[in-house]
DRENDO-1510 file (C-alpha; in Angstrom, 1 decimal, always signed):
<recs>
REC; n; res; u; v; w
REC; 1; MET; +56.5; +44.1; +31.0 .
REC; 2; SER; +58.5; +41.5; +29.8 .
REC; 3; GLU; +60.2; +41.3; +26.5 .
REC; 4; PRO; +58.9; +38.3; +24.3 .
REC; 5; THR; +60.1; +34.9; +23.9 .
REC; 6; ILE; +60.9; +33.7; +20.2 .
REC; 7; ALA; +57.4; +31.8; +20.2 .
REC; 8; ALA; +55.7; +34.8; +21.4 .
REC; 9; ALA; +57.3; +37.2; +19.0 .
REC; 10; ALA; +56.7; +34.4; +16.0 .
REC; 11; GLU; +53.0; +34.2; +16.9 .
REC; 12; ALA; +52.6; +38.0; +16.7 .
REC; 13; LEU; +54.1; +38.0; +13.2 .
REC; 14; ILE; +51.9; +35.0; +12.1 .
REC; 15; HIS; +48.7; +36.5; +13.4 .
REC; 16; GLY; +49.5; +40.1; +12.2 .
REC; 17; ASP; +50.0; +41.8; +15.5 .
REC; 18; ALA; +53.5; +43.6; +14.1 .
REC; 19; THR; +55.3; +43.2; +11.1 .
REC; 20; SER; +59.3; +42.4; +11.0 .
REC; 21; ARG; +59.6; +45.6; +9.7 .
REC; 22; GLU; +58.1; +47.1; +12.8 .
REC; 23; MET; +60.4; +44.8; +15.1 .
REC; 24; ALA; +63.3; +45.7; +13.4 .
REC; 25; SER; +62.5; +49.5; +13.7 .
REC; 26; ASP; +61.7; +49.2; +17.2 .
REC; 27; ALA; +65.1; +47.2; +17.9 .
REC; 28; ILE; +66.7; +49.9; +15.9 .
REC; 29; ASP; +65.2; +52.8; +18.0 .
REC; 30; ARG; +65.9; +51.1; +21.4 .
REC; 31; ILE; +69.5; +50.9; +20.2 .
REC; 32; ALA; +69.9; +54.2; +19.3 .
REC; 33; GLU; +68.2; +55.6; +22.5 .
REC; 34; PRO; +70.4; +58.4; +23.9 .
REC; 35; ALA; +69.7; +57.4; +27.6 .
REC; 36; GLY; +70.0; +53.5; +26.9 .
REC; 37; GLU; +72.5; +51.4; +26.6 .
REC; 38; GLY; +72.7; +50.8; +22.6 .
REC; 39; SER; +76.0; +52.6; +22.3 .
REC; 40; ARG; +77.8; +50.2; +24.9 .
REC; 41; ALA; +75.9; +47.1; +24.0 .
REC; 42; PHE; +76.4; +47.4; +20.2 .
REC; 43; VAL; +79.9; +48.2; +18.3 .
REC; 44; ARG; +78.6; +48.1; +14.9 .
REC; 45; ARG; +75.1; +48.6; +13.3 .
REC; 46; ASN; +73.9; +48.3; +9.8 .
REC; 47; ASP; +70.1; +49.9; +10.1 .
REC; 48; THR; +69.7; +49.6; +6.2 .
REC; 49; ARG; +70.5; +46.2; +5.9 .
REC; 50; ALA; +68.4; +45.2; +9.0 .
REC; 51; ILE; +65.1; +47.0; +7.6 .
REC; 52; ALA; +65.9; +45.2; +4.3 .
REC; 53; MET; +66.2; +42.0; +5.8 .
REC; 54; ALA; +63.0; +42.4; +7.8 .
REC; 55; GLU; +60.9; +43.9; +4.7 .
REC; 56; ALA; +62.1; +40.8; +2.6 .
REC; 57; SER; +60.7; +38.4; +5.5 .
REC; 58; ASP; +57.6; +40.4; +5.6 .
REC; 59; LEU; +57.1; +39.9; +1.8 .
REC; 60; LEU; +57.8; +36.2; +1.9 .
REC; 61; ARG; +55.4; +35.9; +5.0 .
REC; 62; SER; +52.7; +37.5; +2.8 .
REC; 63; THR; +53.2; +34.4; +0.4 .
REC; 64; GLY; +52.2; +31.9; +3.0 .
REC; 65; ARG; +56.1; +30.9; +3.7 .
REC; 66; ARG; +58.1; +30.8; +6.8 .
REC; 67; ARG; +61.8; +29.6; +6.9 .
REC; 68; SER; +61.8; +28.8; +10.5 .
REC; 69; VAL; +60.4; +30.0; +13.7 .
REC; 70; LEU; +63.4; +32.8; +13.5 .
REC; 71; GLU; +61.5; +34.4; +10.6 .
REC; 72; GLY; +61.7; +38.0; +10.6 .
REC; 73; LEU; +62.8; +38.0; +14.4 .
REC; 74; PRO; +65.7; +40.6; +15.3 .
REC; 75; ILE; +69.0; +38.9; +16.5 .
REC; 76; SER; +72.2; +40.3; +17.7 .
REC; 77; VAL; +75.4; +38.7; +16.7 .
REC; 78; LYS; +78.7; +38.8; +19.1 .
REC; 79; ASP; +81.8; +40.9; +17.6 .
REC; 80; LEU; +83.5; +37.5; +17.0 .
REC; 81; PHE; +81.8; +36.4; +14.1 .
REC; 82; ASP; +82.4; +37.5; +10.5 .
REC; 83; ILE; +79.8; +39.2; +8.6 .
REC; 84; ALA; +80.4; +39.9; +4.6 .
REC; 85; GLY; +82.0; +43.5; +4.3 .
REC; 86; GLU; +82.5; +44.1; +7.8 .
REC; 87; THR; +85.8; +44.0; +9.7 .
REC; 88; THR; +85.4; +41.7; +13.0 .
REC; 89; SER; +87.2; +43.3; +15.7 .
REC; 90; ALA; +86.5; +41.1; +18.8 .
REC; 91; GLY; +85.6; +44.1; +21.1 .
REC; 92; SER; +89.2; +45.6; +20.5 .
REC; 93; THR; +90.9; +48.1; +18.4 .
REC; 94; ALA; +93.8; +45.9; +17.4 .
REC; 95; LEU; +92.0; +44.6; +14.4 .
REC; 96; ALA; +90.8; +48.0; +12.9 .
REC; 97; ARG; +93.1; +47.7; +10.2 .
REC; 98; GLN; +92.2; +44.3; +9.2 .
REC; 99; PRO; +90.3; +43.6; +5.7 .
REC; 100; ALA; +86.7; +43.1; +6.1 .
REC; 101; ALA; +85.3; +39.7; +5.8 .
REC; 102; ASN; +84.6; +38.1; +2.6 .
REC; 103; ALA; +81.6; +35.8; +3.7 .
REC; 104; ASP; +79.6; +35.5; +6.9 .
REC; 105; ALA; +80.5; +33.0; +9.4 .
REC; 106; PRO; +78.7; +29.5; +9.0 .
REC; 107; VAL; +76.5; +30.4; +12.2 .
REC; 108; VAL; +75.4; +33.7; +10.6 .
REC; 109; LYS; +74.6; +32.0; +7.3 .
REC; 110; ARG; +72.4; +29.8; +9.1 .
REC; 111; LEU; +70.7; +32.4; +10.9 .
REC; 112; VAL; +70.0; +34.3; +7.8 .
REC; 113; ALA; +68.7; +31.4; +5.9 .
REC; 114; ALA; +66.3; +30.6; +8.5 .
REC; 115; GLY; +65.1; +34.4; +8.2 .
REC; 116; ALA; +66.4; +36.0; +11.2 .
REC; 117; VAL; +67.0; +39.8; +10.8 .
REC; 118; ILE; +70.7; +40.9; +12.1 .
REC; 119; VAL; +70.3; +44.1; +13.9 .
REC; 120; GLY; +73.9; +44.5; +14.7 .
REC; 121; THR; +77.4; +43.3; +16.2 .
REC; 122; THR; +77.5; +43.3; +19.9 .
REC; 123; ASN; +80.2; +44.5; +22.3 .
REC; 124; MET; +82.1; +42.1; +24.4 .
REC; 125; SER; +85.2; +41.8; +26.8 .
REC; 126; GLU; +88.1; +42.2; +24.5 .
REC; 127; PHE; +89.2; +39.1; +22.7 .
REC; 128; ALA; +86.6; +37.2; +24.7 .
REC; 129; PHE; +89.0; +37.0; +27.8 .
REC; 130; SER; +87.1; +38.0; +30.7 .
REC; 131; GLY; +83.9; +36.8; +32.5 .
REC; 132; ILE; +83.2; +40.3; +34.0 .
REC; 133; GLY; +82.2; +42.1; +30.6 .
REC; 134; LEU; +84.5; +45.6; +30.9 .
REC; 135; ASN; +85.5; +47.1; +28.0 .
REC; 136; PRO; +87.9; +50.0; +28.0 .
REC; 137; HIS; +87.7; +50.6; +24.1 .
REC; 138; HIS; +83.9; +50.9; +23.4 .
REC; 139; GLY; +82.5; +51.1; +27.3 .
REC; 140; THR; +80.7; +48.7; +29.2 .
REC; 141; PRO; +77.0; +48.0; +29.0 .
REC; 142; ARG; +75.1; +48.2; +32.6 .
REC; 143; ASN; +73.3; +45.3; +34.0 .
REC; 144; PRO; +69.7; +45.9; +33.7 .
REC; 145; PHE; +69.5; +45.2; +37.5 .
REC; 146; ASP; +70.4; +48.3; +39.3 .
REC; 147; ARG; +71.5; +50.7; +36.4 .
REC; 148; GLU; +71.7; +53.6; +39.1 .
REC; 149; THR; +74.6; +51.8; +40.8 .
REC; 150; GLY; +75.7; +50.8; +37.3 .
REC; 151; ARG; +77.0; +46.9; +37.7 .
REC; 152; VAL; +79.1; +44.7; +35.4 .
REC; 153; PRO; +76.6; +42.8; +32.7 .
REC; 154; GLY; +79.1; +39.7; +32.7 .
REC; 155; GLY; +81.2; +38.6; +29.9 .
REC; 156; SER; +82.3; +37.9; +27.6 .
REC; 157; SER; +79.3; +38.3; +25.9 .
REC; 158; SER; +78.0; +41.3; +27.8 .
REC; 159; GLY; +76.3; +43.2; +24.6 .
REC; 160; ALA; +74.8; +40.0; +23.8 .
REC; 161; ALA; +72.9; +39.9; +27.0 .
REC; 162; VAL; +72.3; +43.7; +27.2 .
REC; 163; SER; +70.9; +43.3; +23.6 .
REC; 164; VAL; +68.3; +41.2; +24.9 .
REC; 165; SER; +67.4; +42.4; +28.5 .
REC; 166; ASP; +66.6; +45.8; +26.9 .
REC; 167; GLY; +64.6; +44.6; +23.9 .
REC; 168; MET; +67.2; +45.4; +21.2 .
REC; 169; ALA; +66.9; +41.7; +20.1 .
REC; 170; VAL; +64.9; +38.9; +20.7 .
REC; 171; ALA; +67.9; +36.7; +21.3 .
REC; 172; ALA; +71.6; +37.0; +20.8 .
REC; 173; ILE; +74.3; +34.7; +19.7 .
REC; 174; GLY; +77.4; +34.8; +21.9 .
REC; 175; THR; +80.3; +32.3; +22.6 .
REC; 176; ASP; +81.5; +30.4; +25.8 .
REC; 177; THR; +85.0; +29.4; +26.5 .
REC; 178; GLY; +84.8; +29.4; +30.5 .
REC; 179; GLY; +81.4; +30.7; +31.0 .
REC; 180; SER; +80.8; +33.7; +28.3 .
REC; 181; ILE; +77.2; +33.1; +27.7 .
REC; 182; ARG; +76.1; +31.5; +31.1 .
REC; 183; ILE; +77.8; +34.1; +33.0 .
REC; 184; PRO; +76.2; +36.9; +31.5 .
REC; 185; ALA; +72.9; +35.3; +31.2 .
REC; 186; ALA; +72.9; +34.6; +34.8 .
REC; 187; LEU; +73.8; +38.1; +36.1 .
REC; 188; CYS; +71.3; +40.0; +33.6 .
REC; 189; GLY; +68.3; +37.5; +34.8 .
REC; 190; LEU; +68.2; +35.7; +31.3 .
REC; 191; THR; +68.7; +31.9; +29.9 .
REC; 192; GLY; +71.9; +30.9; +28.2 .
REC; 193; PHE; +72.9; +27.6; +26.7 .
REC; 194; LYS; +76.5; +26.3; +25.9 .
REC; 195; PRO; +76.5; +23.4; +23.9 .
REC; 196; THR; +78.8; +20.6; +23.5 .
REC; 197; ALA; +81.7; +22.6; +21.5 .
REC; 198; ARG; +82.1; +20.3; +18.4 .
REC; 199; ARG; +78.2; +20.7; +17.5 .
REC; 200; VAL; +78.4; +24.3; +16.1 .
REC; 201; SER; +81.0; +25.2; +13.6 .
REC; 202; ALA; +83.4; +27.8; +14.8 .
REC; 203; GLU; +84.6; +28.7; +11.3 .
REC; 204; GLY; +84.5; +32.5; +10.6 .
REC; 205; VAL; +84.9; +33.2; +14.5 .
REC; 206; VAL; +87.6; +35.0; +16.3 .
REC; 207; PRO; +88.9; +31.9; +18.6 .
REC; 208; LEU; +89.9; +32.4; +22.2 .
REC; 209; SER; +90.8; +28.7; +22.8 .
REC; 210; THR; +90.0; +26.2; +20.2 .
REC; 211; SER; +89.7; +23.3; +22.6 .
REC; 212; LEU; +87.3; +25.1; +24.6 .
REC; 213; ASP; +85.2; +27.4; +22.4 .
REC; 214; SER; +81.8; +27.0; +22.3 .
REC; 215; ILE; +78.7; +28.8; +20.3 .
REC; 216; GLY; +75.3; +29.4; +21.5 .
REC; 217; PRO; +72.2; +31.6; +22.5 .
REC; 218; ILE; +71.1; +34.1; +25.2 .
REC; 219; ALA; +67.5; +34.6; +25.0 .
REC; 220; ARG; +64.6; +34.4; +27.5 .
REC; 221; SER; +63.7; +31.0; +27.9 .
REC; 222; VAL; +64.9; +27.6; +27.4 .
REC; 223; ALA; +62.5; +27.0; +24.2 .
REC; 224; CYS; +64.1; +29.9; +22.9 .
REC; 225; CYS; +67.7; +28.8; +23.5 .
REC; 226; ALA; +66.6; +25.4; +21.8 .
REC; 227; ALA; +65.4; +26.6; +19.0 .
REC; 228; ILE; +68.4; +28.6; +18.1 .
REC; 229; ASP; +70.5; +25.8; +19.1 .
REC; 230; ALA; +68.9; +23.7; +16.4 .
REC; 231; ILE; +69.3; +26.3; +13.6 .
REC; 232; ILE; +73.2; +27.2; +14.2 .
REC; 233; ALA; +73.9; +23.5; +15.0 .
REC; 234; ALA; +72.2; +22.7; +11.6 .
REC; 235; ASP; +70.1; +19.7; +13.7 .
REC; 236; ALA; +66.8; +18.4; +12.8 .
REC; 237; PRO; +64.3; +21.1; +14.3 .
REC; 238; LEU; +63.0; +18.9; +17.0 .
REC; 239; PRO; +62.0; +20.6; +20.4 .
REC; 240; PRO; +63.5; +18.9; +23.5 .
REC; 241; PHE; +61.2; +15.7; +24.2 .
REC; 242; GLU; +58.9; +16.1; +27.3 .
REC; 243; LEU; +60.4; +15.1; +30.8 .
REC; 244; GLN; +58.6; +15.2; +34.0 .
REC; 245; LEU; +60.3; +16.6; +36.9 .
REC; 246; ALA; +59.5; +14.1; +39.2 .
REC; 247; GLY; +61.8; +11.4; +39.4 .
REC; 248; LEU; +64.7; +13.3; +37.6 .
REC; 249; ARG; +67.9; +12.6; +39.5 .
REC; 250; LEU; +69.8; +16.0; +40.0 .
REC; 251; ALA; +73.3; +15.8; +41.5 .
REC; 252; VAL; +74.6; +18.7; +43.4 .
REC; 253; PRO; +78.5; +18.8; +43.4 .
REC; 254; GLN; +79.6; +19.6; +47.0 .
REC; 255; THR; +83.5; +20.2; +45.6 .
REC; 256; VAL; +84.3; +23.8; +45.0 .
REC; 257; VAL; +81.2; +25.1; +43.3 .
REC; 258; LEU; +79.2; +25.9; +46.5 .
REC; 259; ALA; +82.1; +27.9; +48.0 .
REC; 260; ASP; +82.2; +31.8; +48.5 .
REC; 261; MET; +78.7; +32.3; +47.5 .
REC; 262; ASP; +77.0; +35.5; +48.8 .
REC; 263; ARG; +73.8; +35.5; +50.4 .
REC; 264; ALA; +71.4; +36.5; +47.5 .
REC; 265; VAL; +72.6; +33.6; +45.6 .
REC; 266; SER; +72.9; +31.4; +48.3 .
REC; 267; ALA; +69.2; +32.2; +49.0 .
REC; 268; ALA; +68.2; +31.8; +45.5 .
REC; 269; PHE; +69.8; +28.6; +45.0 .
REC; 270; ASN; +68.6; +26.8; +48.2 .
REC; 271; ARG; +65.1; +28.0; +47.5 .
REC; 272; ALA; +65.3; +26.4; +44.0 .
REC; 273; LEU; +66.7; +23.3; +45.3 .
REC; 274; SER; +63.7; +23.3; +47.9 .
REC; 275; ARG; +61.2; +24.0; +45.1 .
REC; 276; LEU; +62.5; +20.9; +42.5 .
REC; 277; SER; +62.8; +18.7; +45.6 .
REC; 278; SER; +58.9; +19.4; +46.3 .
REC; 279; ALA; +58.0; +19.0; +42.6 .
REC; 280; GLY; +59.4; +15.6; +42.5 .
REC; 281; ALA; +63.1; +15.8; +41.8 .
REC; 282; VAL; +65.5; +13.2; +43.3 .
REC; 283; ILE; +68.3; +15.8; +44.5 .
REC; 284; THR; +71.8; +14.1; +45.8 .
REC; 285; ASP; +74.7; +16.0; +47.1 .
REC; 286; ILE; +77.9; +14.3; +45.3 .
REC; 287; GLU; +81.5; +14.6; +45.7 .
REC; 288; LEU; +83.2; +15.5; +42.8 .
REC; 289; PRO; +87.0; +15.7; +44.0 .
REC; 290; GLU; +88.3; +16.5; +40.2 .
REC; 291; PHE; +86.5; +19.7; +40.3 .
REC; 292; SER; +89.5; +20.9; +42.8 .
REC; 293; GLU; +92.0; +19.9; +40.2 .
REC; 294; VAL; +91.1; +22.2; +37.8 .
REC; 295; ALA; +92.4; +25.6; +39.4 .
REC; 296; THR; +96.0; +23.9; +39.4 .
REC; 297; ILE; +95.8; +22.8; +36.0 .
REC; 298; TYR; +94.9; +26.4; +34.8 .
REC; 299; ALA; +97.3; +27.9; +37.5 .
REC; 300; ARG; +100.0; +26.6; +34.9 .
REC; 301; GLY; +98.3; +28.3; +31.9 .
REC; 302; GLY; +96.1; +25.7; +30.9 .
REC; 303; LEU; +94.7; +25.5; +27.3 .
REC; 304; VAL; +93.5; +28.9; +27.3 .
REC; 305; ALA; +96.9; +30.9; +27.4 .
REC; 306; ALA; +98.8; +28.4; +25.0 .
REC; 307; GLU; +96.0; +28.5; +22.4 .
REC; 308; ALA; +95.2; +32.4; +22.8 .
REC; 309; TYR; +99.0; +33.1; +22.5 .
REC; 310; HIS; +99.6; +30.9; +19.2 .
REC; 311; TRP; +96.7; +33.1; +17.5 .
REC; 312; HIS; +97.7; +36.7; +18.9 .
REC; 313; ARG; +101.2; +36.4; +18.9 .
REC; 314; GLN; +102.2; +38.1; +15.8 .
REC; 315; LEU; +99.0; +40.9; +16.3 .
REC; 316; ILE; +100.5; +41.6; +19.8 .
REC; 317; ALA; +104.1; +42.0; +18.6 .
REC; 318; ASP; +102.7; +44.6; +16.0 .
REC; 319; VAL; +100.1; +46.6; +17.9 .
REC; 320; GLY; +100.2; +45.2; +21.5 .
REC; 321; GLU; +100.0; +48.5; +22.9 .
REC; 322; GLN; +96.4; +48.7; +21.5 .
REC; 323; TYR; +95.3; +45.9; +23.9 .
REC; 324; ASP; +93.5; +46.1; +27.1 .
REC; 325; PRO; +96.6; +45.7; +29.6 .
REC; 326; ARG; +94.5; +42.9; +31.7 .
REC; 327; VAL; +93.9; +41.0; +28.4 .
REC; 328; ARG; +97.4; +41.3; +27.1 .
REC; 329; VAL; +99.1; +39.9; +30.4 .
REC; 330; ARG; +97.1; +36.8; +30.2 .
REC; 331; ILE; +97.6; +36.1; +26.6 .
REC; 332; LEU; +101.1; +36.7; +26.9 .
REC; 333; ARG; +101.3; +34.0; +29.6 .
REC; 334; GLY; +101.0; +31.5; +26.7 .
REC; 335; ARG; +104.7; +31.8; +25.9 .
REC; 336; GLU; +105.7; +30.3; +29.0 .
REC; 337; VAL; +103.8; +27.1; +28.2 .
REC; 338; THR; +105.8; +24.4; +26.4 .
REC; 339; ALA; +104.9; +22.4; +24.0 .
REC; 340; ALA; +105.6; +19.3; +26.7 .
REC; 341; ASP; +103.2; +21.1; +29.0 .
REC; 342; TYR; +100.6; +21.6; +26.1 .
REC; 343; ILE; +100.4; +18.0; +25.4 .
REC; 344; GLU; +100.4; +17.2; +29.2 .
REC; 345; THR; +97.3; +19.3; +29.7 .
REC; 346; LEU; +95.4; +17.6; +26.7 .
REC; 347; ALA; +96.3; +14.4; +28.3 .
REC; 348; VAL; +95.4; +15.3; +31.7 .
REC; 349; ARG; +92.1; +16.6; +30.6 .
REC; 350; ARG; +91.0; +13.5; +28.6 .
REC; 351; LEU; +91.7; +11.4; +31.9 .
REC; 352; TRP; +89.8; +13.8; +33.9 .
REC; 353; GLN; +86.8; +13.9; +31.7 .
REC; 354; ALA; +86.7; +10.2; +31.9 .
REC; 355; ARG; +86.6; +10.2; +35.8 .
REC; 356; VAL; +83.9; +12.9; +35.9 .
REC; 357; GLU; +81.8; +11.4; +33.4 .
REC; 358; ALA; +81.9; +8.4; +35.1 .
REC; 359; LYS; +80.8; +9.8; +38.4 .
REC; 360; ILE; +77.9; +11.4; +36.9 .
REC; 361; ALA; +76.6; +9.0; +34.5 .
REC; 362; GLY; +73.9; +7.9; +37.1 .
REC; 363; TYR; +72.3; +11.4; +37.2 .
REC; 364; ASP; +70.1; +13.2; +34.7 .
REC; 365; ALA; +71.9; +16.5; +35.4 .
REC; 366; LEU; +74.3; +18.3; +37.4 .
REC; 367; VAL; +72.9; +21.4; +39.0 .
REC; 368; MET; +74.9; +24.2; +40.8 .
REC; 369; PRO; +75.1; +28.0; +41.0 .
REC; 370; THR; +76.1; +29.4; +37.6 .
REC; 371; VAL; +77.7; +32.1; +39.3 .
REC; 372; PRO; +78.3; +32.6; +43.2 .
REC; 373; ILE; +78.1; +36.1; +43.6 .
REC; 374; ILE; +75.5; +38.6; +42.2 .
REC; 375; ALA; +77.0; +41.4; +39.5 .
REC; 376; PRO; +79.6; +43.6; +41.1 .
REC; 377; ALA; +79.7; +47.2; +40.6 .
REC; 378; ILE; +81.6; +48.5; +37.4 .
REC; 379; ALA; +83.3; +51.3; +39.4 .
REC; 380; ALA; +84.9; +48.8; +42.1 .
REC; 381; LEU; +86.6; +46.8; +39.3 .
REC; 382; GLU; +87.4; +49.5; +36.7 .
REC; 383; GLY; +90.5; +50.8; +38.4 .
REC; 384; ASP; +91.7; +48.2; +40.8 .
REC; 385; ASP; +93.4; +45.1; +39.3 .
REC; 386; ASP; +93.4; +42.9; +42.1 .
REC; 387; ALA; +89.5; +43.1; +42.7 .
REC; 388; PHE; +88.9; +42.8; +39.0 .
REC; 389; PHE; +91.0; +39.5; +38.9 .
REC; 390; ALA; +89.4; +38.1; +41.9 .
REC; 391; ALA; +85.9; +38.8; +40.7 .
REC; 392; ASN; +87.0; +37.4; +37.3 .
REC; 393; ALA; +88.2; +34.0; +38.8 .
REC; 394; LEU; +85.1; +33.7; +40.9 .
REC; 395; VAL; +82.7; +34.0; +38.2 .
REC; 396; LEU; +84.3; +31.9; +36.0 .
REC; 397; ARG; +84.9; +29.2; +38.4 .
REC; 398; ASN; +81.8; +27.1; +38.0 .
REC; 399; PRO; +81.0; +27.5; +34.4 .
REC; 400; THR; +84.5; +26.5; +33.5 .
REC; 401; MET; +84.1; +23.1; +35.0 .
REC; 402; ILE; +81.8; +22.0; +32.1 .
REC; 403; ASN; +84.2; +23.5; +29.4 .
REC; 404; PHE; +87.0; +21.5; +30.5 .
REC; 405; LEU; +84.5; +18.5; +31.1 .
REC; 406; ASP; +83.5; +19.5; +27.1 .
REC; 407; GLY; +80.1; +19.2; +28.4 .
REC; 408; CYS; +76.6; +21.1; +27.9 .
REC; 409; ALA; +75.1; +23.6; +30.0 .
REC; 410; LEU; +71.9; +25.9; +30.6 .
REC; 411; SER; +71.9; +28.7; +33.1 .
REC; 412; VAL; +68.2; +29.6; +34.1 .
REC; 413; PRO; +67.0; +32.3; +36.3 .
REC; 414; CYS; +66.3; +31.2; +40.1 .
REC; 415; HIS; +65.9; +34.3; +41.6 .
REC; 416; ALA; +62.4; +36.1; +42.8 .
REC; 417; PRO; +61.1; +39.4; +41.4 .
REC; 418; GLY; +63.1; +42.5; +42.8 .
REC; 419; GLU; +65.9; +40.4; +44.0 .
REC; 420; PRO; +69.3; +40.5; +42.1 .
REC; 421; PRO; +69.7; +38.2; +39.3 .
REC; 422; ALA; +70.9; +34.7; +39.9 .
REC; 423; GLY; +71.2; +31.6; +37.7 .
REC; 424; LEU; +71.1; +27.8; +38.2 .
REC; 425; MET; +73.3; +26.0; +35.9 .
REC; 426; ILE; +71.8; +22.6; +34.7 .
REC; 427; ALA; +74.7; +20.6; +33.0 .
REC; 428; GLY; +75.7; +17.5; +31.6 .
REC; 429; ALA; +78.4; +15.6; +29.6 .
REC; 430; GLN; +79.5; +15.8; +26.0 .
REC; 431; MET; +76.7; +15.3; +23.5 .
REC; 432; GLN; +73.8; +15.1; +26.1 .
REC; 433; ASP; +72.8; +18.6; +24.7 .
REC; 434; ARG; +68.9; +17.3; +23.9 .
REC; 435; LYS; +68.6; +15.9; +27.3 .
REC; 436; ILE; +69.8; +18.7; +29.2 .
REC; 437; LEU; +67.3; +21.2; +27.3 .
REC; 438; SER; +64.9; +18.8; +28.3 .
REC; 439; VAL; +65.8; +18.8; +32.0 .
REC; 440; GLY; +66.0; +22.5; +31.5 .
REC; 441; LEU; +62.2; +22.8; +30.5 .
REC; 442; ALA; +61.2; +20.9; +33.2 .
REC; 443; ILE; +63.1; +22.7; +36.2 .
REC; 444; GLU; +62.4; +25.9; +34.1 .
REC; 445; ALA; +58.6; +25.3; +34.7 .
REC; 446; ALA; +58.9; +24.0; +38.2 .
REC; 447; LEU; +60.7; +27.4; +39.1 .
REC; 448; ALA; +58.3; +29.8; +37.2 .
REC; 449; SER; +56.1; +30.7; +40.3 .
REC; 450; ILE; +59.6; +31.8; +41.9 .
REC; 451; THR; +61.4; +33.3; +39.0 .
REC; 452; ALA; +61.5; +36.9; +37.2 .
REC; 453; PHE; +62.3; +36.0; +33.6 .
REC; 454; GLY; +62.3; +39.7; +32.6 .
</recs>
């Protein structure tokens, strides 16, 4: 049975079919289940606080009041966000001796003010520096698809996705620097939204790349993502406007993003395009040669290595041996990026963005596979650096284009029941968030007859 959307869970509370305390207790029980993924999906729990928050929500509801659609719903938060009284560890052991946070990050404050029940802090790729989701310190939560094999959940928001897929939270808050919300959403059969970066405050959040980091939700539907986005971005709580799919102009980039698709993703993607076309969408193949330039820009270290090294340099000097070696080696590349290199990359990015925005301006959205492959097996990547780095580069490739654009993007499921999860990415230029969410609603509805949302 599928887990509920935010709207369905909220209706259950409104009509008295459940209490917030019952929902929180159920989430806690699922996290604690010995045979489940909770011990790998979460790095910190505060059951007492979660129950107290839920009981407070039930009391408020008994007076006829509700702060938002998130009132009383269990939500998980990635281990990058400060929570008062806790040490934010970013999926690492290197920060274990750092002081506890004095205050909640603004995103957490907004969730709590909206009535959300924070059930715990989720596991992640160490310091958010991987699209795979492996974590040698806390273990790797297994993808809900094919648990017998044990497949990666996608990263870096690995625990966030598994917390939703396994009913430990109705929705999760993650971060996305090169796909870290959309990748785990795609690989786990969920919906994820990366907003325009500047719309959501990154204060109180451990950074990876201050130029690229974005904060958004992983949930079960586009409407769920839109509801959370409005709260954490402090926007007016307006739903995305209604759009008819017929006549929407959807561009499919032919450069880079369709390469190296495996058979399952290719079949799901092409079937989705056929369904959208049949429903009246105008689908156009376009060349975006700018996409072929991104790998070269990143090969010089790009923005991520330089900005990550700036934040990590003293910590690596002090306790570098505690880092995952695969993370440490990529951060240390930032030592080789000169100030001139960094400034040049910023300038190149601005020109690149202008060229891409001009070419996509006539379309309602770009559509492409979120990730070109299904989730690989954990065992195949844990002990093989070459396999790990090849898979990591491949899963990050398509989402990274939109981060470099400073755009916004959804990933929605496009696989059929019983098939390996695959995501369809719906993307647009910066500050087109509400439009992309609206396009996403229309596409989600058109794909409903073939997709598996749970």
